[in-house]
N, C-alpha and C positions, 0 to 999 in steps of 0.2 A: 207760502208761508201762513202760519196760523195767526190769526188776530183775535185776541180775547174779546168777550163780549163787553168788558169794562173799557177796553180801548176804543171798541166800536162806539160806546155810548159817550166817551169823552169827544170823539169826532163829532157826533150828531149834537152834543151839547154846544160845541163851538158854533155849529150852524144855527142852533136855537138863539144863541147869544148874538149872532150877527144878524139874524133875521128879526129879533125882537119878539120871537113867539112866547106866548105865556107860559111860564112854567107849570101852571095848575093844569093844563091839558096832560101833561107828562108826569104827574105826580104819582108817587107810590108804585102800586101794581100796574098802573097804566102807562109804564115807560115805553119807550120805543122798542127797547130789546128787554125782555123780561128776565131780569137777573134777580137774585136773592137781595142784592144791594143795589141802590140805586146812587147816582152821583149827580150833583149840582154845582154850577159853577157861576160865579158873578164878577164881572170886572170891578176894579176899584170905583167907588161911588154909586154903585148899583146894588139893589137888594137881591138876596136870596129869598125866595117865598116858598114855603112848604104848607100847602094847604090840602088836606086829603079828606075824602069823604068817609062817612062811617066813624067808628070809635076808635080806629087804630091810632098808634101814637108813634112819634118819630124817636128813634134811638140813633144818634150820631156815632159813627164807628171810627172815621178817620176825619181830619180835617187840617187844612193849612191856609194861612193868610200869607201870600208872598208870591213866589214866581219860580216855576221849576221847569218851564216850557217857553221857548221863544216864539210859538206860533199861536198861543191862546192871549186873547184880549191885546189886540194890535195897538201899538203907541209908538212914539218916536224912538226909533232903533236905539239910540243912547239908553233909554228907560228900559230895554228890554234885554240889555247884555247880561245882566246878572240872573243868571237861572239856578242859583243855589240859594235861593232866599226862602227861609223856613221860619215860622213863628211856632216855637214849641207849646205854647200855651193855646194855640188855636183850638184844640179839640176841647180843652177844658171850657173854654169860653162858649164854644157852640153847644156843648152838652148842657151847661148852665142855662143857656137861652131857649134850646129846642127840645132836649129829652123829656119824654113822657107828656108831650103836647100834641094836640091834633092840628095846630096851627103855629107858624114860626115865621117871622120876618127878620132878617138880618141885613144890615147894609154892610158891604165890604169897605172898610174904611177905618181911619184913624180914630173916629168917635166911639168904635168899638174895640179895635184891636191896636195894640202898641205897633209902632212903624218898625219891622225887622230889618228894613234895608232902604234907608232914605234914597230917594233919586231914583228908585226903581218903581215901574208901573206895576201894581200887584193886582191879584185877584183872589178871591175866596173859593176854595174847593172843598166840597164836603162829600163824604160817602156816608149814607144812612141806609137804615133798614126800617120799615114799617112793622110794628108789633101790635098785636091785639092787646088793648088795654086789659090789665089784669083786675078781676073783680075782687073787691075786699069782703 
């Protein structure tokens, strides 16, 4: 069976979250598997930090604050049952906070995002691309 690079990155990110490895090491072009787009994930209450060398800027392409997988960000089984938890405004919120910046830190939590599914342990997942800063 074929496993896409994005799915492999998801599995590797799960390991990074569990191991507490710094995301800075895997930022942008230096990701484990070189894809055009990179994926970052943070469990509820933890930050996503994008800090990249050079003058490239972040452009968020997709984002969700919720839960779509019962294997990401372990919690009480009852808090992981709902895997249809989406926040439609997550992309807008992440874009406002991170797009066109060289550095961005966002905590996955209700201080930043409205709660799309109370009682469910959520995580923030973003897919982004690094682009060269345009000269004006």
